[in-house]
C-alpha positions as CSV (number, residue, x, y, z in Angstrom):
1,M,0.0,0.0,0.1
2,A,2.8,2.3,-0.7
3,L,5.1,3.1,-3.5
4,E,8.1,5.1,-4.6
5,L,7.3,7.9,-7.1
6,A,7.4,6.5,-10.7
7,V,9.4,9.6,-11.5
8,D,12.0,11.8,-9.9
9,G,10.7,13.8,-7.0
10,G,12.1,16.9,-8.1
11,A,12.7,19.3,-11.0
12,R,15.7,19.7,-13.2
13,G,17.4,21.6,-10.6
14,G,17.1,19.3,-7.7
15,R,14.7,17.4,-5.5
16,W,11.9,19.1,-3.5
17,Q,12.6,18.2,0.0
18,A,9.0,19.1,0.7
19,I,7.7,16.4,-1.5
20,D,9.9,13.9,0.2
21,V,8.7,14.9,3.7
22,A,5.0,14.6,2.4
23,R,5.9,11.2,0.8
24,G,7.7,10.3,4.1
25,V,4.4,11.1,6.2
26,A,2.7,8.6,3.9
27,V,5.2,6.0,4.4
28,A,5.4,6.5,8.2
29,A,1.2,6.0,8.0
30,M,1.7,2.9,5.9
31,I,4.1,1.3,8.6
32,A,1.7,2.2,11.4
33,Y,-1.2,0.5,9.2
34,H,0.5,-2.6,8.4
35,G,2.0,-2.9,11.8
36,S,-1.7,-2.7,13.4
37,W,-2.9,-5.0,10.7
38,D,-0.2,-7.7,11.6
39,L,-0.9,-7.4,15.3
40,S,-4.8,-8.0,14.5
41,F,-3.9,-10.8,11.9
42,F,-2.1,-12.7,14.8
43,H,-4.6,-11.9,17.5
44,L,-2.0,-9.9,19.5
45,V,-4.5,-7.0,20.0
46,A,-8.2,-7.0,20.5
47,M,-9.2,-4.9,17.3
48,D,-10.4,-5.5,13.8
49,V,-8.0,-3.8,11.5
50,V,-9.2,-5.7,8.6
51,G,-13.3,-5.2,8.8
52,H,-13.4,-2.0,10.7
53,P,-14.5,0.9,8.1
54,L,-12.2,3.7,9.9
55,W,-9.1,1.3,9.4
56,Q,-10.3,0.8,5.8
57,A,-10.6,4.6,5.2
58,F,-7.4,4.9,6.7
59,A,-5.6,2.7,4.3
60,R,-7.5,4.2,1.2
61,T,-6.3,7.7,2.3
62,I,-2.6,6.4,2.4
63,A,-2.8,4.6,-1.0
64,G,-4.6,7.9,-2.2
65,S,-2.1,10.2,-0.8
66,F,0.7,8.1,-2.7
67,L,-1.1,8.2,-6.0
68,A,-1.6,12.0,-6.2
69,L,2.3,12.3,-5.3
70,V,2.7,10.5,-8.3
71,G,1.0,12.9,-10.5
72,I,2.6,15.8,-8.7
73,G,6.1,14.1,-9.3
74,L,5.4,13.8,-13.1
75,V,4.7,17.5,-13.4
76,L,8.0,18.4,-11.2
77,A,10.0,16.0,-13.4
78,H,8.9,16.4,-16.7
79,G,6.8,19.7,-16.8
80,R,9.3,21.5,-18.5
81,G,10.4,18.9,-21.1
82,F,10.1,15.2,-21.1
83,R,13.3,13.4,-19.9
84,A,12.6,9.9,-21.4
85,R,15.6,8.2,-19.9
86,A,14.8,9.1,-16.4
87,F,11.1,8.3,-16.8
88,L,11.8,4.8,-18.5
89,R,14.5,4.0,-15.7
90,R,11.9,4.7,-12.9
91,L,9.2,2.7,-14.8
92,A,11.5,0.0,-15.2
93,I,12.2,-0.1,-11.5
94,V,8.6,0.1,-10.2
95,A,7.4,-2.3,-12.9
96,G,10.2,-4.6,-12.0
97,A,9.1,-4.3,-8.4
98,A,5.6,-5.0,-8.9
99,A,6.3,-8.2,-10.9
100,G,8.3,-9.3,-7.9
101,V,5.4,-8.6,-5.7
102,T,3.3,-10.7,-8.0
103,L,5.6,-13.6,-7.8
104,A,6.5,-13.7,-4.3
105,T,2.7,-13.4,-3.4
106,W,2.0,-16.3,-5.7
107,F,3.9,-18.6,-4.1
108,T,2.8,-17.4,-0.7
109,F,-0.8,-16.8,-1.1
110,P,-1.7,-18.6,-4.3
111,D,-5.5,-18.1,-3.7
112,S,-5.1,-14.3,-3.1
113,Y,-2.0,-13.2,-4.8
114,I,-1.3,-9.6,-5.6
115,F,-1.7,-9.3,-9.5
116,F,-2.7,-5.6,-9.6
117,G,-1.8,-3.7,-6.6
118,I,-0.2,-0.3,-6.0
119,L,3.0,-0.7,-7.7
120,H,1.0,-2.0,-10.8
121,C,-1.1,0.9,-10.6
122,I,1.7,3.4,-10.2
123,A,3.5,1.7,-13.2
124,L,0.4,1.8,-15.7
125,S,-0.8,5.3,-14.3
126,S,2.5,7.0,-15.0
127,V,2.5,6.0,-18.5
128,L,-1.1,6.7,-19.0
129,A,-0.7,10.2,-17.4
130,L,1.9,11.4,-19.7
131,P,-0.3,13.1,-22.4
132,F,-2.0,15.2,-19.5
133,L,1.5,16.9,-18.8
134,R,0.4,18.8,-22.0
135,A,-3.3,18.7,-22.1
136,P,-5.8,21.7,-21.1
137,L,-6.3,21.7,-17.7
138,W,-10.1,21.5,-17.9
139,L,-9.6,18.0,-19.8
140,T,-7.2,16.8,-17.0
141,G,-9.8,17.9,-14.4
142,A,-12.8,16.2,-16.3
143,A,-10.8,12.9,-17.0
144,A,-9.7,12.9,-13.2
145,L,-13.5,13.1,-12.3
146,L,-14.6,10.7,-14.8
147,C,-12.0,8.2,-13.3
148,L,-13.2,8.7,-9.7
149,V,-16.9,8.0,-10.5
150,A,-16.2,5.5,-13.3
151,P,-16.9,2.3,-10.9
152,L,-20.4,3.9,-10.0
153,L,-21.5,4.5,-13.5
154,I,-19.9,1.7,-15.7
155,F,-19.6,-1.2,-13.0
156,G,-21.1,-4.5,-14.5
157,P,-20.8,-8.1,-14.9
158,A,-19.0,-7.6,-18.3
159,F,-16.1,-6.5,-16.6
160,D,-16.0,-9.7,-14.4
161,R,-13.4,-11.4,-16.6
162,P,-9.8,-12.0,-15.0
163,A,-8.4,-10.2,-18.1
164,L,-10.2,-7.0,-17.2
165,A,-9.9,-7.2,-13.5
166,F,-7.1,-4.3,-13.7
167,L,-9.8,-2.0,-14.5
168,G,-11.9,-2.2,-11.3
169,L,-15.3,-2.0,-13.1
170,G,-16.3,-5.6,-12.2
171,R,-16.6,-7.6,-8.9
172,P,-13.3,-7.2,-6.8
173,P,-11.4,-10.5,-7.2
174,A,-9.8,-12.3,-4.2
175,T,-6.5,-10.7,-3.8
176,N,-4.5,-9.2,-0.8
177,D,-3.8,-5.7,-2.7
178,Y,-6.1,-4.5,-5.2
179,V,-5.6,-1.1,-6.5
180,P,-7.5,-1.0,-10.0
181,L,-7.0,1.6,-12.7
182,F,-10.5,3.1,-11.8
183,P,-10.9,5.2,-9.6
184,W,-7.4,5.2,-8.3
185,F,-6.1,6.9,-11.9
186,G,-8.3,9.8,-11.1
187,L,-6.0,10.7,-8.0
188,V,-3.0,10.7,-10.3
189,L,-4.7,13.0,-12.7
190,A,-5.7,15.1,-9.6
191,G,-2.1,15.2,-8.4
192,L,-1.0,16.3,-11.7
193,G,-3.7,18.8,-12.3
194,L,-3.1,20.6,-8.8
195,A,0.7,20.8,-9.5
196,R,0.1,22.2,-12.9
197,V,-2.2,24.9,-11.2
198,A,0.0,25.6,-7.9
199,G,3.5,25.4,-9.5
200,P,3.9,28.8,-10.1
201,W,2.8,29.8,-6.5
202,T,5.1,27.2,-4.8
203,V,7.9,28.7,-6.7
204,R,7.3,31.9,-5.4
205,A,6.8,30.8,-2.0
206,G,10.2,29.1,-1.9
207,W,9.2,25.4,-1.7
208,P,11.8,24.4,-4.1
209,E,14.6,25.6,-2.0
210,W,13.1,24.6,1.4
211,R,15.3,22.1,3.4
212,A,14.4,19.9,6.3
213,K,16.1,20.9,9.5
214,G,14.7,19.3,12.3
215,L,15.1,15.6,13.3
216,V,11.6,14.4,12.5
217,S,11.4,16.3,9.2
218,R,14.7,15.2,8.2
219,A,13.8,11.5,9.0
220,L,10.8,11.8,7.0
221,A,12.6,13.1,4.2
222,W,14.9,10.1,4.2
223,G,12.0,7.8,4.2
224,G,10.4,9.6,1.4
225,R,13.5,9.3,-0.6
226,R,13.5,5.5,0.0
227,S,9.8,4.8,-0.2
228,L,10.0,1.7,-2.7
229,L,12.7,0.2,-0.6
230,I,10.9,0.5,2.6
231,Y,7.5,-0.7,0.8
232,L,9.1,-3.9,-0.3
233,A,11.1,-4.6,3.0
234,H,9.0,-3.5,5.9
235,Q,5.8,-5.8,5.5
236,P,8.0,-8.9,5.6
237,I,10.1,-7.7,8.4
238,L,6.8,-6.7,10.5
239,F,5.1,-10.0,9.7
240,G,7.9,-12.2,10.3
241,A,8.5,-10.3,13.7
242,M,4.7,-10.6,14.8
243,F,4.6,-14.1,13.8
244,L,7.5,-15.0,16.0
245,V,5.7,-12.9,19.0
246,A,2.5,-15.0,18.3
247,Q,4.4,-18.2,18.6
248,I,6.0,-17.3,21.8
249,A,3.2,-15.6,23.6
250,G,0.1,-16.6,21.9
251,P,-3.1,-14.7,21.2
252,I,-4.2,-12.5,24.0
253,P,-7.6,-13.8,25.6
254,A,-9.5,-10.7,24.4
255,A,-8.5,-11.2,20.7
256,G,-9.8,-14.7,20.6
257,P,-13.4,-15.2,20.1
258,G,-14.0,-11.6,19.2
259,A,-11.4,-11.3,16.7
260,V,-11.9,-14.9,15.0
261,P,-15.5,-15.5,14.7
262,D,-17.0,-18.8,15.1
263,A,-17.5,-20.4,11.5
264,A,-20.2,-22.8,12.7
265,P,-23.1,-20.4,12.2
266,F,-22.0,-19.3,8.8
267,L,-21.2,-23.1,7.7
268,T,-24.7,-24.2,8.8
269,N,-26.6,-21.5,7.1
270,C,-24.3,-21.9,4.0
271,R,-25.2,-25.7,3.9
272,T,-28.9,-25.2,4.4
273,S,-28.9,-22.8,1.4
274,C,-26.7,-25.1,-0.8
275,R,-29.1,-28.3,-0.1
276,E,-32.2,-26.1,-1.0
277,A,-30.6,-25.4,-4.2
278,G,-30.4,-29.1,-4.8
279,K,-26.8,-29.8,-4.2
280,A,-25.6,-33.2,-2.7
281,D,-25.1,-32.9,1.0
282,E,-21.2,-33.9,0.6
283,V,-20.6,-31.0,-2.0
284,C,-22.3,-28.5,0.1
285,R,-20.2,-29.5,3.1
286,A,-17.0,-29.4,1.3
287,A,-18.0,-26.0,-0.8
288,C,-18.9,-24.2,2.2
289,V,-15.7,-25.0,4.3
290,C,-13.9,-24.0,1.0
291,V,-15.6,-20.5,0.9
292,V,-14.7,-19.9,4.6
293,E,-11.0,-21.0,3.6
294,K,-11.3,-18.2,0.8
295,L,-12.7,-15.5,2.8
296,T,-10.0,-16.1,5.5
297,S,-7.3,-16.1,2.7
298,A,-8.6,-12.7,1.3
299,N,-8.9,-11.2,4.6
300,L,-12.7,-10.9,4.6
301,W,-13.7,-13.6,6.9
302,R,-13.8,-11.6,10.2
303,G,-15.6,-8.9,8.5
304,A,-18.1,-11.2,6.8
305,A,-18.8,-12.9,10.2
306,A,-19.5,-9.5,11.7
307,G,-21.6,-8.3,8.9
308,R,-19.3,-5.2,8.3
309,L,-18.2,-6.0,4.6
310,T,-18.3,-2.9,2.3
311,P,-20.8,-3.4,-0.7
312,R,-18.1,-4.0,-3.1
313,D,-16.4,-6.7,-0.8
314,Q,-19.8,-8.3,-0.7
315,T,-19.7,-8.8,-4.2
316,R,-16.7,-11.0,-3.9
317,I,-18.4,-13.8,-2.0
318,P,-20.5,-15.3,-4.9
319,A,-17.3,-15.5,-7.1
320,M,-15.5,-17.4,-4.3
321,A,-18.6,-19.6,-4.1
322,R,-18.5,-20.3,-7.7
323,Q,-15.1,-21.0,-7.6
324,C,-15.3,-23.5,-4.5
325,F,-18.1,-25.3,-6.3
326,E,-16.0,-25.5,-9.7
327,E,-13.3,-27.1,-7.4
328,V,-15.3,-29.4,-5.3
329,E,-17.9,-30.9,-7.7
330,P,-15.5,-32.3,-10.1
331,A,-13.4,-33.9,-7.5
332,L,-16.3,-35.5,-5.6
333,S,-17.6,-36.9,-9.1
334,E,-14.3,-38.4,-9.9
335,D,-14.5,-40.2,-6.3
336,A,-18.0,-41.6,-6.8
337,P,-17.2,-44.3,-9.5
338,A,-14.1,-45.5,-7.4
339,D,-16.4,-45.7,-4.1
340,A,-19.0,-47.5,-6.3
341,D,-16.3,-50.2,-7.7
342,E,-15.3,-50.7,-3.9
343,T,-19.0,-51.8,-3.0
344,R,-19.6,-53.7,-6.2
345,P,-19.9,-57.7,-5.6
């Protein structure tokens, strides 16, 4: 949920430390969120980071701030002339990091690997935003607004195909980090437009010459300059540390039943609905357990059990159920002949 700017953070004359500090603040917020998520995931605290609306809003705010900074960075780096070598170098770094995240999560979480997360969105958005460096400001603003509202206007089952999942106009897929092109590209364009409008004022105000002086601001600027490295390294370190603590200390009592809801009521209702739909009992049992496992893998189980899923997250459950039935029914039907042979005289 964080990223390096896909372009240099400053203009031709040098970096703007004010932008580095702003990005450093977002990096610090990202670490705080992921640290809290890990504590909740391992039941080391009695809070629901995954399903609580305020935590979800916090995560989206962090991602949005990074994306807006991408648009600002594009103007600072290329507003007075496109620097192809610098742009392609940054693009290759971010795209390579995105591919690495996909590969690592495919091995770690094969049912919910990250195929279009924040880094993927950064790489594609940086390319798509280039024409808007010279486009009329009204067109940039209109395009930003259209991107932001597109999921509300164009959302439909025609976009449910896996090849179109990166657009964000269909059912949200099961993935641990999903930052589709719509609406998030709108924030890149918003940052780009803001930088073009406010650029002359910031120059007169002395922002390009501003330098971090205090310990906190210097630390934030340092983190902002290394945001991609921190993004790639911090969560494996935090997750591994929390895992070790959980193995030694175990979950706290207050985080037990409340943090991990009992699956029995859900499984009972699921099986009942399944049998009413005419499915065999053994299919219903296996498929309902599969749904719980997929919800857990996608970090949606606690929210689903507590009835606190967002409308878009709720649309993911039918797709998971269909996938479970597609996996379970063929497997059980293949076992049936073998069982019949065993009982044949």
